[in-house]
N, CA, C and O atoms as CSV, one atom per row, in Angstrom:
chain,resi,resn,atom,element,x,y,z
A,1,MET,N,N,-12.455,23.860,-18.221
A,1,MET,CA,C,-12.250,23.858,-16.780
A,1,MET,C,C,-13.066,22.739,-16.127
A,1,MET,O,O,-12.596,22.111,-15.179
A,2,LYS,N,N,-14.262,22.485,-16.613
A,2,LYS,CA,C,-15.106,21.448,-16.037
A,2,LYS,C,C,-14.436,20.077,-16.159
A,2,LYS,O,O,-14.514,19.262,-15.241
A,3,LYS,N,N,-13.782,19.828,-17.286
A,3,LYS,CA,C,-13.083,18.555,-17.487
A,3,LYS,C,C,-11.949,18.406,-16.473
A,3,LYS,O,O,-11.752,17.332,-15.905
A,4,GLU,N,N,-11.206,19.490,-16.250
A,4,GLU,CA,C,-10.093,19.454,-15.299
A,4,GLU,C,C,-10.589,19.182,-13.883
A,4,GLU,O,O,-9.967,18.420,-13.142
A,5,VAL,N,N,-11.698,19.795,-13.506
A,5,VAL,CA,C,-12.275,19.575,-12.172
A,5,VAL,C,C,-12.691,18.113,-12.019
A,5,VAL,O,O,-12.424,17.491,-10.991
A,6,MET,N,N,-13.341,17.571,-13.041
A,6,MET,CA,C,-13.769,16.171,-12.985
A,6,MET,C,C,-12.571,15.220,-12.910
A,6,MET,O,O,-12.627,14.207,-12.212
A,7,GLU,N,N,-11.490,15.540,-13.624
A,7,GLU,CA,C,-10.280,14.719,-13.561
A,7,GLU,C,C,-9.683,14.747,-12.155
A,7,GLU,O,O,-9.251,13.719,-11.632
A,8,LYS,N,N,-9.665,15.933,-11.551
A,8,LYS,CA,C,-9.129,16.060,-10.182
A,8,LYS,C,C,-10.003,15.310,-9.181
A,8,LYS,O,O,-9.485,14.645,-8.283
A,9,ILE,N,N,-11.312,15.410,-9.328
A,9,ILE,CA,C,-12.217,14.687,-8.433
A,9,ILE,C,C,-12.017,13.183,-8.590
A,9,ILE,O,O,-11.979,12.452,-7.600
A,10,ALA,N,N,-11.891,12.723,-9.829
A,10,ALA,CA,C,-11.664,11.297,-10.071
A,10,ALA,C,C,-10.348,10.847,-9.446
A,10,ALA,O,O,-10.271,9.761,-8.872
A,11,ALA,N,N,-9.309,11.683,-9.556
A,11,ALA,CA,C,-8.016,11.340,-8.962
A,11,ALA,C,C,-8.112,11.279,-7.437
A,11,ALA,O,O,-7.539,10.387,-6.812
A,12,LEU,N,N,-8.835,12.222,-6.844
A,12,LEU,CA,C,-8.994,12.229,-5.382
A,12,LEU,C,C,-9.793,11.019,-4.896
A,12,LEU,O,O,-9.453,10.413,-3.880
A,13,ILE,N,N,-10.849,10.673,-5.620
A,13,ILE,CA,C,-11.643,9.500,-5.244
A,13,ILE,C,C,-10.806,8.239,-5.350
A,13,ILE,O,O,-10.863,7.371,-4.480
A,14,THR,N,N,-10.027,8.142,-6.423
A,14,THR,CA,C,-9.148,6.985,-6.596
A,14,THR,C,C,-8.129,6.903,-5.457
A,14,THR,O,O,-7.878,5.828,-4.912
A,15,ALA,N,N,-7.549,8.049,-5.106
A,15,ALA,CA,C,-6.588,8.076,-4.004
A,15,ALA,C,C,-7.249,7.678,-2.688
A,15,ALA,O,O,-6.648,6.977,-1.875
A,16,ALA,N,N,-8.487,8.125,-2.480
A,16,ALA,CA,C,-9.206,7.775,-1.249
A,16,ALA,C,C,-9.443,6.270,-1.167
A,16,ALA,O,O,-9.246,5.667,-0.112
A,17,PHE,N,N,-9.862,5.663,-2.272
A,17,PHE,CA,C,-10.043,4.214,-2.277
A,17,PHE,C,C,-8.713,3.493,-2.068
A,17,PHE,O,O,-8.661,2.451,-1.414
A,18,GLY,N,N,-7.657,4.042,-2.616
A,18,GLY,CA,C,-6.329,3.468,-2.403
A,18,GLY,C,C,-5.939,3.501,-0.936
A,18,GLY,O,O,-5.367,2.543,-0.416
A,19,LEU,N,N,-6.247,4.605,-0.272
A,19,LEU,CA,C,-5.955,4.727,1.159
A,19,LEU,C,C,-6.759,3.714,1.967
A,19,LEU,O,O,-6.222,3.065,2.864
A,20,VAL,N,N,-8.035,3.578,1.653
A,20,VAL,CA,C,-8.880,2.601,2.356
A,20,VAL,C,C,-8.334,1.189,2.157
A,20,VAL,O,O,-8.270,0.406,3.105
A,21,ALA,N,N,-7.944,0.868,0.934
A,21,ALA,CA,C,-7.378,-0.455,0.661
A,21,ALA,C,C,-6.068,-0.656,1.422
A,21,ALA,O,O,-5.826,-1.729,1.975
A,22,ALA,N,N,-5.228,0.373,1.449
A,22,ALA,CA,C,-3.963,0.277,2.178
A,22,ALA,C,C,-4.188,0.048,3.666
A,22,ALA,O,O,-3.486,-0.751,4.286
A,23,LEU,N,N,-5.156,0.740,4.235
A,23,LEU,CA,C,-5.454,0.547,5.660
A,23,LEU,C,C,-5.993,-0.855,5.928
A,23,LEU,O,O,-5.671,-1.464,6.948
A,24,ALA,N,N,-6.812,-1.362,5.012
A,24,ALA,CA,C,-7.325,-2.727,5.169
A,24,ALA,C,C,-6.179,-3.733,5.106
A,24,ALA,O,O,-6.118,-4.666,5.906
A,25,TRP,N,N,-5.278,-3.536,4.153
A,25,TRP,CA,C,-4.130,-4.440,4.052
A,25,TRP,C,C,-3.223,-4.307,5.267
A,25,TRP,O,O,-2.654,-5.297,5.728
A,26,ASN,N,N,-3.083,-3.099,5.788
A,26,ASN,CA,C,-2.265,-2.892,6.979
A,26,ASN,C,C,-2.791,-3.724,8.138
A,26,ASN,O,O,-2.023,-4.397,8.825
A,27,ASP,N,N,-4.105,-3.675,8.356
A,27,ASP,CA,C,-4.703,-4.463,9.429
A,27,ASP,C,C,-4.533,-5.966,9.178
A,27,ASP,O,O,-4.271,-6.733,10.104
A,28,THR,N,N,-4.684,-6.369,7.929
A,28,THR,CA,C,-4.541,-7.784,7.585
A,28,THR,C,C,-3.114,-8.255,7.812
A,28,THR,O,O,-2.894,-9.316,8.396
A,29,ILE,N,N,-2.151,-7.479,7.357
A,29,ILE,CA,C,-0.746,-7.856,7.535
A,29,ILE,C,C,-0.390,-7.883,9.013
A,29,ILE,O,O,0.349,-8.762,9.455
A,30,LYS,N,N,-0.907,-6.931,9.781
A,30,LYS,CA,C,-0.663,-6.942,11.229
A,30,LYS,C,C,-1.226,-8.204,11.878
A,30,LYS,O,O,-0.584,-8.796,12.745
A,31,ALA,N,N,-2.418,-8.613,11.464
A,31,ALA,CA,C,-3.030,-9.824,12.026
A,31,ALA,C,C,-2.213,-11.060,11.673
A,31,ALA,O,O,-1.983,-11.921,12.523
A,32,ILE,N,N,-1.778,-11.145,10.432
A,32,ILE,CA,C,-0.941,-12.281,10.017
A,32,ILE,C,C,0.369,-12.268,10.790
A,32,ILE,O,O,0.818,-13.306,11.276
A,33,PHE,N,N,0.976,-11.103,10.904
A,33,PHE,CA,C,2.232,-10.957,11.631
A,33,PHE,C,C,2.058,-11.378,13.086
A,33,PHE,O,O,2.920,-12.058,13.643
A,34,SER,N,N,0.950,-10.978,13.702
A,34,SER,CA,C,0.685,-11.350,15.100
A,34,SER,C,C,0.514,-12.855,15.253
A,34,SER,O,O,0.968,-13.439,16.237
A,35,GLU,N,N,-0.146,-13.487,14.276
A,35,GLU,CA,C,-0.318,-14.946,14.318
A,35,GLU,C,C,1.029,-15.658,14.256
A,35,GLU,O,O,1.234,-16.664,14.936
A,36,ILE,N,N,1.936,-15.145,13.450
A,36,ILE,CA,C,3.228,-15.813,13.256
A,36,ILE,C,C,4.213,-15.477,14.364
A,36,ILE,O,O,4.863,-16.367,14.911
A,37,PHE,N,N,4.328,-14.178,14.701
A,37,PHE,CA,C,5.379,-13.730,15.616
A,37,PHE,C,C,4.883,-13.322,16.995
A,37,PHE,O,O,5.691,-12.982,17.859
A,38,GLY,N,N,3.589,-13.348,17.219
A,38,GLY,CA,C,3.062,-12.931,18.512
A,38,GLY,C,C,2.731,-11.450,18.505
A,38,GLY,O,O,2.459,-10.870,17.453
A,39,SER,N,N,2.753,-10.847,19.667
A,39,SER,CA,C,2.356,-9.449,19.839
A,39,SER,C,C,3.220,-8.503,19.012
A,39,SER,O,O,4.431,-8.690,18.890
A,40,THR,N,N,2.578,-7.491,18.451
A,40,THR,CA,C,3.324,-6.470,17.705
A,40,THR,C,C,3.538,-5.220,18.547
A,40,THR,O,O,3.910,-4.172,18.020
A,41,ASN,N,N,3.303,-5.326,19.857
A,41,ASN,CA,C,3.438,-4.161,20.726
A,41,ASN,C,C,4.860,-3.946,21.216
A,41,ASN,O,O,5.144,-2.931,21.852
A,42,GLN,N,N,5.755,-4.875,20.935
A,42,GLN,CA,C,7.140,-4.730,21.356
A,42,GLN,C,C,7.943,-4.077,20.235
A,42,GLN,O,O,7.538,-4.110,19.073
A,43,LEU,N,N,9.073,-3.488,20.585
A,43,LEU,CA,C,9.862,-2.705,19.633
A,43,LEU,C,C,10.404,-3.546,18.484
A,43,LEU,O,O,10.262,-3.157,17.325
A,44,VAL,N,N,11.017,-4.683,18.773
A,44,VAL,CA,C,11.623,-5.488,17.718
A,44,VAL,C,C,10.580,-5.980,16.706
A,44,VAL,O,O,10.803,-5.839,15.504
A,45,PRO,N,N,9.445,-6.552,17.146
A,45,PRO,CA,C,8.442,-6.942,16.146
A,45,PRO,C,C,7.912,-5.764,15.327
A,45,PRO,O,O,7.599,-5.927,14.148
A,46,MET,N,N,7.809,-4.582,15.938
A,46,MET,CA,C,7.346,-3.409,15.204
A,46,MET,C,C,8.349,-3.010,14.124
A,46,MET,O,O,7.957,-2.629,13.021
A,47,ILE,N,N,9.630,-3.098,14.436
A,47,ILE,CA,C,10.669,-2.777,13.452
A,47,ILE,C,C,10.653,-3.792,12.319
A,47,ILE,O,O,10.744,-3.426,11.147
A,48,VAL,N,N,10.538,-5.073,12.673
A,48,VAL,CA,C,10.471,-6.118,11.646
A,48,VAL,C,C,9.251,-5.901,10.758
A,48,VAL,O,O,9.344,-6.031,9.537
A,49,TYR,N,N,8.125,-5.576,11.351
A,49,TYR,CA,C,6.902,-5.306,10.593
A,49,TYR,C,C,7.106,-4.132,9.641
A,49,TYR,O,O,6.744,-4.218,8.468
A,50,ALA,N,N,7.680,-3.040,10.133
A,50,ALA,CA,C,7.893,-1.854,9.300
A,50,ALA,C,C,8.827,-2.161,8.128
A,50,ALA,O,O,8.579,-1.726,7.003
A,51,VAL,N,N,9.888,-2.901,8.391
A,51,VAL,CA,C,10.822,-3.266,7.322
A,51,VAL,C,C,10.132,-4.169,6.306
A,51,VAL,O,O,10.283,-3.976,5.100
A,52,LEU,N,N,9.381,-5.148,6.787
A,52,LEU,CA,C,8.669,-6.064,5.894
A,52,LEU,C,C,7.685,-5.321,4.999
A,52,LEU,O,O,7.639,-5.561,3.793
A,53,VAL,N,N,6.903,-4.427,5.579
A,53,VAL,CA,C,5.926,-3.664,4.795
A,53,VAL,C,C,6.636,-2.753,3.799
A,53,VAL,O,O,6.167,-2.591,2.673
A,54,THR,N,N,7.747,-2.163,4.190
A,54,THR,CA,C,8.506,-1.307,3.285
A,54,THR,C,C,9.034,-2.098,2.097
A,54,THR,O,O,8.939,-1.646,0.955
A,55,VAL,N,N,9.591,-3.274,2.360
A,55,VAL,CA,C,10.109,-4.121,1.273
A,55,VAL,C,C,8.972,-4.510,0.323
A,55,VAL,O,O,9.130,-4.447,-0.897
A,56,ILE,N,N,7.842,-4.906,0.877
A,56,ILE,CA,C,6.693,-5.268,0.036
A,56,ILE,C,C,6.248,-4.071,-0.798
A,56,ILE,O,O,5.954,-4.224,-1.983
A,57,ALA,N,N,6.195,-2.894,-0.205
A,57,ALA,CA,C,5.766,-1.693,-0.927
A,57,ALA,C,C,6.731,-1.356,-2.063
A,57,ALA,O,O,6.303,-1.000,-3.161
A,58,VAL,N,N,8.024,-1.468,-1.799
A,58,VAL,CA,C,9.020,-1.178,-2.838
A,58,VAL,C,C,8.901,-2.184,-3.976
A,58,VAL,O,O,8.898,-1.798,-5.145
A,59,LEU,N,N,8.804,-3.465,-3.647
A,59,LEU,CA,C,8.678,-4.492,-4.685
A,59,LEU,C,C,7.395,-4.312,-5.500
A,59,LEU,O,O,7.409,-4.448,-6.723
A,60,ALA,N,N,6.300,-4.010,-4.825
A,60,ALA,CA,C,5.031,-3.806,-5.529
A,60,ALA,C,C,5.106,-2.586,-6.440
A,60,ALA,O,O,4.590,-2.616,-7.558
A,61,THR,N,N,5.740,-1.517,-5.977
A,61,THR,CA,C,5.889,-0.314,-6.789
A,61,THR,C,C,6.735,-0.590,-8.028
A,61,THR,O,O,6.411,-0.134,-9.124
A,62,MET,N,N,7.814,-1.334,-7.847
A,62,MET,CA,C,8.666,-1.687,-8.989
A,62,MET,C,C,7.903,-2.565,-9.979
A,62,MET,O,O,8.006,-2.370,-11.190
A,63,TRP,N,N,7.146,-3.518,-9.474
A,63,TRP,CA,C,6.371,-4.421,-10.325
A,63,TRP,C,C,5.338,-3.646,-11.132
A,63,TRP,O,O,5.207,-3.848,-12.340
A,64,ILE,N,N,4.602,-2.758,-10.463
A,64,ILE,CA,C,3.585,-1.956,-11.140
A,64,ILE,C,C,4.244,-1.022,-12.156
A,64,ILE,O,O,3.705,-0.816,-13.243
A,65,GLY,N,N,5.390,-0.462,-11.818
A,65,GLY,CA,C,6.113,0.398,-12.753
A,65,GLY,C,C,6.527,-0.355,-14.008
A,65,GLY,O,O,6.420,0.165,-15.119
A,66,ASN,N,N,7.001,-1.591,-13.824
A,66,ASN,CA,C,7.383,-2.411,-14.984
A,66,ASN,C,C,6.184,-2.716,-15.857
A,66,ASN,O,O,6.283,-2.661,-17.083
A,67,ILE,N,N,5.063,-3.035,-15.255
A,67,ILE,CA,C,3.842,-3.314,-16.026
A,67,ILE,C,C,3.413,-2.069,-16.792
A,67,ILE,O,O,3.071,-2.156,-17.972
A,68,ALA,N,N,3.426,-0.911,-16.134
A,68,ALA,CA,C,3.029,0.340,-16.788
A,68,ALA,C,C,3.958,0.657,-17.957
A,68,ALA,O,O,3.513,1.121,-19.006
A,69,GLU,N,N,5.249,0.405,-17.767
A,69,GLU,CA,C,6.217,0.656,-18.823
A,69,GLU,C,C,5.973,-0.258,-20.023
A,69,GLU,O,O,6.061,0.185,-21.168
A,70,LYS,N,N,5.669,-1.520,-19.768
A,70,LYS,CA,C,5.379,-2.450,-20.852
A,70,LYS,C,C,4.102,-2.068,-21.597
A,70,LYS,O,O,4.025,-2.221,-22.816
A,71,LEU,N,N,3.110,-1.577,-20.876
A,71,LEU,CA,C,1.860,-1.168,-21.508
A,71,LEU,C,C,2.034,0.062,-22.394
A,71,LEU,O,O,1.321,0.223,-23.384
A,72,GLU,N,N,2.984,0.931,-22.038
A,72,GLU,CA,C,3.239,2.118,-22.837
A,72,GLU,C,C,3.883,1.783,-24.173
A,72,GLU,O,O,3.739,2.534,-25.138
A,73,LYS,N,N,4.582,0.678,-24.236
A,73,LYS,CA,C,5.280,0.302,-25.470
A,73,LYS,C,C,4.398,-0.290,-26.483
A,73,LYS,O,O,4.857,-0.650,-27.567
């Protein structure tokens, strides 16, 4: 049971660091987006930002999945 608890704690800590990194990247991408397209407070730039971040997230997930699959082989 102690091993399982430690594994869960490690997973939660890893997830927490992942969240912190995601929030940092979110702020960075917003700043870059603002530099290129201006204010992100309007509806159209917000939609473009959301679509862009979604596409990046999907591509990154696919890339990481491919790497993980290759490592398993």
